[in-house]
VEXDREN-82448 format. One record per residue: chain; x, y, z of N, C-alpha, C in turn; residue number from 1. Coordinates in nm, 4 decimals. Layout:
<node chain="A" n_X="X" n_Y="Y" n_Z="Z" ca_X="X" ca_Y="Y" ca_Z="Z" c_X="X" c_Y="Y" c_Z="Z" n="NUM"/>
...
//
This chain:
<node chain="A" n_X="0.0844" n_Y="-0.1184" n_Z="0.0000" ca_X="0.0000" ca_Y="0.0000" ca_Z="0.0000" c_X="0.0887" c_Y="0.1244" c_Z="0.0000" n="1"/>
<node chain="A" n_X="0.0704" n_Y="0.2110" n_Z="-0.0966" ca_X="0.1506" ca_Y="0.3315" ca_Z="-0.1078" c_X="0.0860" c_Y="0.4505" c_Z="-0.0399" n="2"/>
<node chain="A" n_X="0.1602" n_Y="0.5570" n_Z="-0.0357" ca_X="0.1077" ca_Y="0.6809" ca_Z="0.0198" c_X="0.0074" c_Y="0.7427" c_Z="-0.0774" n="3"/>
<node chain="A" n_X="-0.1004" n_Y="0.8017" n_Z="-0.0266" ca_X="-0.1978" ca_Y="0.8638" ca_Z="-0.1152" c_X="-0.1390" c_Y="0.9836" c_Z="-0.1912" n="4"/>
<node chain="A" n_X="-0.0489" n_Y="1.0567" n_Z="-0.1279" ca_X="0.0140" ca_Y="1.1713" ca_Z="-0.1931" c_X="0.1598" c_Y="1.1809" c_Z="-0.1472" n="5"/>
<node chain="A" n_X="0.2506" n_Y="1.1089" n_Z="-0.2142" ca_X="0.3908" ca_Y="1.1086" ca_Z="-0.1710" c_X="0.4588" c_Y="1.2446" c_Z="-0.1832" n="6"/>
<node chain="A" n_X="0.4013" n_Y="1.3361" n_Z="-0.2611" ca_X="0.4618" ca_Y="1.4689" ca_Z="-0.2742" c_X="0.4587" c_Y="1.5474" c_Z="-0.1439" n="7"/>
<node chain="A" n_X="0.3640" n_Y="1.5169" n_Z="-0.0571" ca_X="0.3598" ca_Y="1.5859" ca_Z="0.0717" c_X="0.4891" c_Y="1.5626" c_Z="0.1494" n="8"/>
<node chain="A" n_X="0.5369" n_Y="1.4393" n_Z="0.1479" ca_X="0.6611" ca_Y="1.4077" ca_Z="0.2183" c_X="0.7812" c_Y="1.4594" c_Z="0.1400" n="9"/>
<node chain="A" n_X="0.7818" n_Y="1.4396" n_Z="0.0089" ca_X="0.8979" ca_Y="1.4823" ca_Z="-0.0695" c_X="0.9147" c_Y="1.6341" c_Z="-0.0667" n="10"/>
<node chain="A" n_X="0.8050" n_Y="1.7096" n_Z="-0.0653" ca_X="0.8160" ca_Y="1.8553" ca_Z="-0.0571" c_X="0.8748" c_Y="1.8995" c_Z="0.0762" n="11"/>
<node chain="A" n_X="0.8359" n_Y="1.8326" n_Z="0.1837" ca_X="0.8905" ca_Y="1.8662" ca_Z="0.3156" c_X="1.0396" c_Y="1.8346" c_Z="0.3215" n="12"/>
<node chain="A" n_X="1.0778" n_Y="1.7190" n_Z="0.2701" ca_X="1.2190" ca_Y="1.6791" ca_Z="0.2694" c_X="1.3001" c_Y="1.7737" c_Z="0.1813" n="13"/>
<node chain="A" n_X="1.2449" n_Y="1.8105" n_Z="0.0672" ca_X="1.3128" ca_Y="1.9010" ca_Z="-0.0248" c_X="1.3402" c_Y="2.0368" c_Z="0.0417" n="14"/>
<node chain="A" n_X="1.2416" n_Y="2.0894" n_Z="0.1125" ca_X="1.2588" ca_Y="2.2185" ca_Z="0.1805" c_X="1.3604" c_Y="2.2083" c_Z="0.2938" n="15"/>
<node chain="A" n_X="1.3569" n_Y="2.0993" n_Z="0.3659" ca_X="1.4546" ca_Y="2.0800" ca_Z="0.4751" c_X="1.5962" c_Y="2.0742" c_Z="0.4176" n="16"/>
<node chain="A" n_X="1.6121" n_Y="2.0022" n_Z="0.3080" ca_X="1.7429" ca_Y="1.9934" ca_Z="0.2425" c_X="1.7875" c_Y="2.1308" c_Z="0.1936" n="17"/>
<node chain="A" n_X="1.6958" n_Y="2.2094" n_Z="0.1403" ca_X="1.7293" ca_Y="2.3439" ca_Z="0.0924" c_X="1.7765" c_Y="2.4326" c_Z="0.2078" n="18"/>
<node chain="A" n_X="1.7087" n_Y="2.4242" n_Z="0.3212" ca_X="1.7493" ca_Y="2.5033" ca_Z="0.4388" c_X="1.8893" c_Y="2.4625" c_Z="0.4839" n="19"/>
<node chain="A" n_X="1.9127" n_Y="2.3322" n_Z="0.4949" ca_X="2.0425" ca_Y="2.2842" ca_Z="0.5433" c_X="2.1546" c_Y="2.3141" c_Z="0.4437" n="20"/>
<node chain="A" n_X="2.1285" n_Y="2.2949" n_Z="0.3153" ca_X="2.2307" ca_Y="2.3217" ca_Z="0.2135" c_X="2.2652" c_Y="2.4697" c_Z="0.2062" n="21"/>
<node chain="A" n_X="2.1643" n_Y="2.5543" n_Z="0.2190" ca_X="2.1912" ca_Y="2.6980" ca_Z="0.2092" c_X="2.2669" c_Y="2.7504" c_Z="0.3308" n="22"/>
<node chain="A" n_X="2.2604" n_Y="2.6802" n_Z="0.4421" ca_X="2.3377" ca_Y="2.7217" ca_Z="0.5607" c_X="2.4872" c_Y="2.7179" c_Z="0.5325" n="23"/>
<node chain="A" n_X="2.5276" n_Y="2.6294" n_Z="0.4432" ca_X="2.6682" ca_Y="2.6230" ca_Z="0.4040" c_X="2.7110" c_Y="2.7566" c_Z="0.3449" n="24"/>
<node chain="A" n_X="2.6172" n_Y="2.8227" n_Z="0.2776" ca_X="2.6436" ca_Y="2.9536" ca_Z="0.2166" c_X="2.6317" c_Y="3.0672" c_Z="0.3173" n="25"/>
<node chain="A" n_X="2.5892" n_Y="3.0354" n_Z="0.4406" ca_X="2.5803" ca_Y="3.1377" ca_Z="0.5446" c_X="2.4428" c_Y="3.1990" c_Z="0.5634" n="26"/>
<node chain="A" n_X="2.3377" n_Y="3.1389" n_Z="0.5081" ca_X="2.2036" ca_Y="3.1946" ca_Z="0.5279" c_X="2.1577" c_Y="3.1708" c_Z="0.6711" n="27"/>
<node chain="A" n_X="2.0695" n_Y="3.2559" n_Z="0.7171" ca_X="2.0162" ca_Y="3.2479" ca_Z="0.8525" c_X="1.8653" c_Y="3.2285" c_Z="0.8486" n="28"/>
<node chain="A" n_X="1.8175" n_Y="3.1339" n_Z="0.7697" ca_X="1.6742" ca_Y="3.1081" ca_Z="0.7568" c_X="1.6426" c_Y="2.9677" c_Z="0.8057" n="29"/>
<node chain="A" n_X="1.5314" n_Y="2.9556" n_Z="0.8758" ca_X="1.4875" ca_Y="2.8252" ca_Z="0.9252" c_X="1.3775" c_Y="2.7705" c_Z="0.8349" n="30"/>
<node chain="A" n_X="1.3406" n_Y="2.6471" n_Z="0.8583" ca_X="1.2310" ca_Y="2.5871" ca_Z="0.7842" c_X="1.1015" c_Y="2.6640" c_Z="0.8109" n="31"/>
<node chain="A" n_X="1.0815" n_Y="2.7068" n_Z="0.9339" ca_X="0.9636" ca_Y="2.7873" ca_Z="0.9689" c_X="0.9621" c_Y="2.9185" c_Z="0.8920" n="32"/>
<node chain="A" n_X="1.0794" n_Y="2.9831" n_Z="0.8813" ca_X="1.0891" ca_Y="3.1079" ca_Z="0.8049" c_X="1.0491" c_Y="3.0862" c_Z="0.6597" n="33"/>
<node chain="A" n_X="1.0953" n_Y="2.9747" n_Z="0.6026" ca_X="1.0655" ca_Y="2.9442" ca_Z="0.4629" c_X="0.9163" c_Y="2.9218" c_Z="0.4423" n="34"/>
<node chain="A" n_X="0.8543" n_Y="2.8428" n_Z="0.5279" ca_X="0.7107" ca_Y="2.8149" ca_Z="0.5153" c_X="0.6302" c_Y="2.9430" c_Z="0.5320" n="35"/>
<node chain="A" n_X="0.6661" n_Y="3.0242" n_Z="0.6308" ca_X="0.5971" ca_Y="3.1512" ca_Z="0.6539" c_X="0.6126" c_Y="3.2435" c_Z="0.5334" n="36"/>
<node chain="A" n_X="0.7325" n_Y="3.2495" n_Z="0.4773" ca_X="0.7609" ca_Y="3.3328" ca_Z="0.3604" c_X="0.6760" c_Y="3.2894" c_Z="0.2414" n="37"/>
<node chain="A" n_X="0.6686" n_Y="3.1583" n_Z="0.2176" ca_X="0.5897" ca_Y="3.1073" ca_Z="0.1053" c_X="0.4404" c_Y="3.1346" c_Z="0.1249" n="38"/>
<node chain="A" n_X="0.3934" n_Y="3.1270" n_Z="0.2479" ca_X="0.2512" ca_Y="3.1496" ca_Z="0.2759" c_X="0.2133" c_Y="3.2965" c_Z="0.2600" n="39"/>
<node chain="A" n_X="0.3019" n_Y="3.3869" n_Z="0.3016" ca_X="0.2718" ca_Y="3.5305" ca_Z="0.2990" c_X="0.3013" c_Y="3.5947" c_Z="0.1649" n="40"/>
<node chain="A" n_X="0.3935" n_Y="3.5412" n_Z="0.0879" ca_X="0.4376" ca_Y="3.5963" ca_Z="-0.0405" c_X="0.4638" c_Y="3.7473" c_Z="-0.0299" n="41"/>
<node chain="A" n_X="0.5670" n_Y="3.7849" n_Z="0.0463" ca_X="0.5980" ca_Y="3.9268" ca_Z="0.0673" c_X="0.6525" c_Y="3.9938" c_Z="-0.0587" n="42"/>
<node chain="A" n_X="0.6749" n_Y="4.1230" n_Z="-0.0484" ca_X="0.7263" ca_Y="4.1995" ca_Z="-0.1625" c_X="0.8645" c_Y="4.1509" c_Z="-0.2036" n="43"/>
<node chain="A" n_X="0.9062" n_Y="4.1878" n_Z="-0.3222" ca_X="1.0313" ca_Y="4.1363" ca_Z="-0.3792" c_X="1.1554" c_Y="4.1749" c_Z="-0.2999" n="44"/>
<node chain="A" n_X="1.1501" n_Y="4.2809" n_Z="-0.2206" ca_X="1.2675" ca_Y="4.3251" ca_Z="-0.1466" c_X="1.2852" c_Y="4.2587" c_Z="-0.0109" n="45"/>
<node chain="A" n_X="1.1878" n_Y="4.1811" n_Z="0.0320" ca_X="1.1897" ca_Y="4.1245" ca_Z="0.1667" c_X="1.2562" c_Y="3.9864" c_Z="0.1708" n="46"/>
<node chain="A" n_X="1.3125" n_Y="3.9531" n_Z="0.2860" ca_X="1.3591" ca_Y="3.8177" ca_Z="0.3142" c_X="1.4738" c_Y="3.7662" c_Z="0.2302" n="47"/>
<node chain="A" n_X="1.5859" n_Y="3.8346" n_Z="0.2309" ca_X="1.6994" ca_Y="3.7950" ca_Z="0.1476" c_X="1.7461" c_Y="3.6522" c_Z="0.1705" n="48"/>
<node chain="A" n_X="1.7662" n_Y="3.6130" n_Z="0.2961" ca_X="1.8123" ca_Y="3.4768" ca_Z="0.3258" c_X="1.7062" c_Y="3.3737" c_Z="0.2895" n="49"/>
<node chain="A" n_X="1.5808" n_Y="3.4063" n_Z="0.3163" ca_X="1.4735" ca_Y="3.3123" ca_Z="0.2850" c_X="1.4597" c_Y="3.2972" c_Z="0.1336" n="50"/>
<node chain="A" n_X="1.4761" n_Y="3.4058" n_Z="0.0606" ca_X="1.4722" ca_Y="3.3981" ca_Z="-0.0862" c_X="1.5854" c_Y="3.3092" c_Z="-0.1385" n="51"/>
<node chain="A" n_X="1.6989" n_Y="3.3155" n_Z="-0.0733" ca_X="1.8113" ca_Y="3.2292" ca_Z="-0.1135" c_X="1.7762" c_Y="3.0817" c_Z="-0.0918" n="52"/>
<node chain="A" n_X="1.7115" n_Y="3.0514" n_Z="0.0199" ca_X="1.6677" ca_Y="2.9144" ca_Z="0.0452" c_X="1.5639" c_Y="2.8736" c_Z="-0.0590" n="53"/>
<node chain="A" n_X="1.4741" n_Y="2.9641" n_Z="-0.0937" ca_X="1.3736" ca_Y="2.9348" ca_Z="-0.1949" c_X="1.4393" c_Y="2.9072" c_Z="-0.3304" n="54"/>
<node chain="A" n_X="1.5480" n_Y="2.9749" n_Z="-0.3597" ca_X="1.6238" ca_Y="2.9456" ca_Z="-0.4816" c_X="1.6767" c_Y="2.8022" c_Z="-0.4791" n="55"/>
<node chain="A" n_X="1.7201" n_Y="2.7571" n_Z="-0.3623" ca_X="1.7645" ca_Y="2.6176" ca_Z="-0.3481" c_X="1.6484" c_Y="2.5228" c_Z="-0.3754" n="56"/>
<node chain="A" n_X="1.5293" n_Y="2.5561" n_Z="-0.3246" ca_X="1.4116" ca_Y="2.4721" ca_Z="-0.3480" c_X="1.3865" c_Y="2.4600" c_Z="-0.4976" n="57"/>
<node chain="A" n_X="1.3881" n_Y="2.5736" n_Z="-0.5683" ca_X="1.3642" ca_Y="2.5716" ca_Z="-0.7131" c_X="1.4719" c_Y="2.4907" c_Z="-0.7850" n="58"/>
<node chain="A" n_X="1.5963" n_Y="2.5067" n_Z="-0.7421" ca_X="1.7057" ca_Y="2.4324" ca_Z="-0.8062" c_X="1.6915" c_Y="2.2822" c_Z="-0.7826" n="59"/>
<node chain="A" n_X="1.6577" n_Y="2.2432" n_Z="-0.6608" ca_X="1.6386" ca_Y="2.1015" ca_Z="-0.6312" c_X="1.5216" c_Y="2.0440" c_Z="-0.7098" n="60"/>
<node chain="A" n_X="1.4135" n_Y="2.1204" n_Z="-0.7203" ca_X="1.2997" ca_Y="2.0753" ca_Z="-0.8009" c_X="1.3425" c_Y="2.0522" c_Z="-0.9452" n="61"/>
<node chain="A" n_X="1.4204" n_Y="2.1448" n_Z="-0.9956" ca_X="1.4657" ca_Y="2.1348" ca_Z="-1.1346" c_X="1.5521" c_Y="2.0106" c_Z="-1.1553" n="62"/>
<node chain="A" n_X="1.6408" n_Y="1.9846" n_Z="-1.0629" ca_X="1.7287" ca_Y="1.8684" ca_Z="-1.0748" c_X="1.6482" c_Y="1.7388" c_Z="-1.0664" n="63"/>
<node chain="A" n_X="1.5522" n_Y="1.7345" n_Z="-0.9742" ca_X="1.4740" ca_Y="1.6130" ca_Z="-0.9549" c_X="1.3679" c_Y="1.5934" c_Z="-1.0624" n="64"/>
<node chain="A" n_X="1.3111" n_Y="1.7034" n_Z="-1.1125" ca_X="1.2058" ca_Y="1.6945" ca_Z="-1.2140" c_X="1.2004" c_Y="1.8244" c_Z="-1.2930" n="65"/>
<node chain="A" n_X="1.2711" n_Y="1.8345" n_Z="-1.4043" ca_X="1.2738" ca_Y="1.9584" ca_Z="-1.4825" c_X="1.1351" c_Y="2.0053" c_Z="-1.5247" n="66"/>
<node chain="A" n_X="1.0398" n_Y="1.9160" n_Z="-1.5405" ca_X="0.9049" ca_Y="1.9556" ca_Z="-1.5814" c_X="0.8322" c_Y="2.0338" c_Z="-1.4724" n="67"/>
<node chain="A" n_X="0.8745" n_Y="2.0195" n_Z="-1.3460" ca_X="0.8070" ca_Y="2.0896" ca_Z="-1.2366" c_X="0.8488" c_Y="2.2357" c_Z="-1.2263" n="68"/>
<node chain="A" n_X="0.9478" n_Y="2.2733" n_Z="-1.3000" ca_X="0.9984" ca_Y="2.4111" ca_Z="-1.2945" c_X="1.0321" c_Y="2.4575" c_Z="-1.4362" n="69"/>
<node chain="A" n_X="0.9307" n_Y="2.4732" n_Z="-1.5221" ca_X="0.9578" ca_Y="2.5054" ca_Z="-1.6620" c_X="1.0298" c_Y="2.6390" c_Z="-1.6819" n="70"/>
<node chain="A" n_X="1.0027" n_Y="2.7374" n_Z="-1.5991" ca_X="1.0709" ca_Y="2.8659" ca_Z="-1.6128" c_X="1.2187" c_Y="2.8543" c_Z="-1.5806" n="71"/>
<node chain="A" n_X="1.2529" n_Y="2.7673" n_Z="-1.4858" ca_X="1.3935" ca_Y="2.7438" ca_Z="-1.4532" c_X="1.4668" c_Y="2.6865" c_Z="-1.5736" n="72"/>
<node chain="A" n_X="1.4024" n_Y="2.5947" n_Z="-1.6418" ca_X="1.4618" ca_Y="2.5319" ca_Z="-1.7584" c_X="1.4842" c_Y="2.6330" c_Z="-1.8702" n="73"/>
<node chain="A" n_X="1.3861" n_Y="2.7212" n_Z="-1.8923" ca_X="1.4000" ca_Y="2.8247" ca_Z="-1.9953" c_X="1.5154" c_Y="2.9175" c_Z="-1.9616" n="74"/>
<node chain="A" n_X="1.5198" n_Y="2.9624" n_Z="-1.8375" ca_X="1.6273" ca_Y="3.0516" ca_Z="-1.7945" c_X="1.7618" c_Y="2.9829" c_Z="-1.8089" n="75"/>
<node chain="A" n_X="1.7709" n_Y="2.8570" n_Z="-1.7681" ca_X="1.8954" ca_Y="2.7840" ca_Z="-1.7776" c_X="1.9378" c_Y="2.7683" c_Z="-1.9222" n="76"/>
<node chain="A" n_X="1.8462" n_Y="2.7322" n_Z="-2.0108" ca_X="1.8825" ca_Y="2.7119" ca_Z="-2.1517" c_X="1.9224" c_Y="2.8420" c_Z="-2.2190" n="77"/>
<node chain="A" n_X="1.8627" n_Y="2.9527" n_Z="-2.1784" ca_X="1.9024" ca_Y="3.0829" ca_Z="-2.2343" c_X="2.0449" c_Y="3.1183" c_Z="-2.1954" n="78"/>
<node chain="A" n_X="2.0838" n_Y="3.0778" n_Z="-2.0736" ca_X="2.2184" ca_Y="3.1059" ca_Z="-2.0263" c_X="2.3248" c_Y="3.0283" c_Z="-2.0990" n="79"/>
<node chain="A" n_X="2.2862" n_Y="2.9204" n_Z="-2.1651" ca_X="2.3828" ca_Y="2.8378" ca_Z="-2.2372" c_X="2.4207" c_Y="2.8958" c_Z="-2.3730" n="80"/>
<node chain="A" n_X="2.3405" n_Y="2.9844" n_Z="-2.4235" ca_X="2.3665" ca_Y="3.0419" ca_Z="-2.5568" c_X="2.4770" c_Y="3.1409" c_Z="-2.5564" n="81"/>
//
């Protein structure tokens, strides 16, 4: 018997990995900060460290499933030219 929605667990693990990986870069954002940031969707100038963690989330999504982040793929392919 499988999980009804395995993405619930994978999304949580992905965000935790993004928080931990970004700490190597010196960010000061927690998993709670990231969830709160995503829920509130603040203005573009807010939450520098949290935005950096969110960039990790997008990058991990792209690596694991390029179809889940089509804009990332377009941006990446444009950079190759």
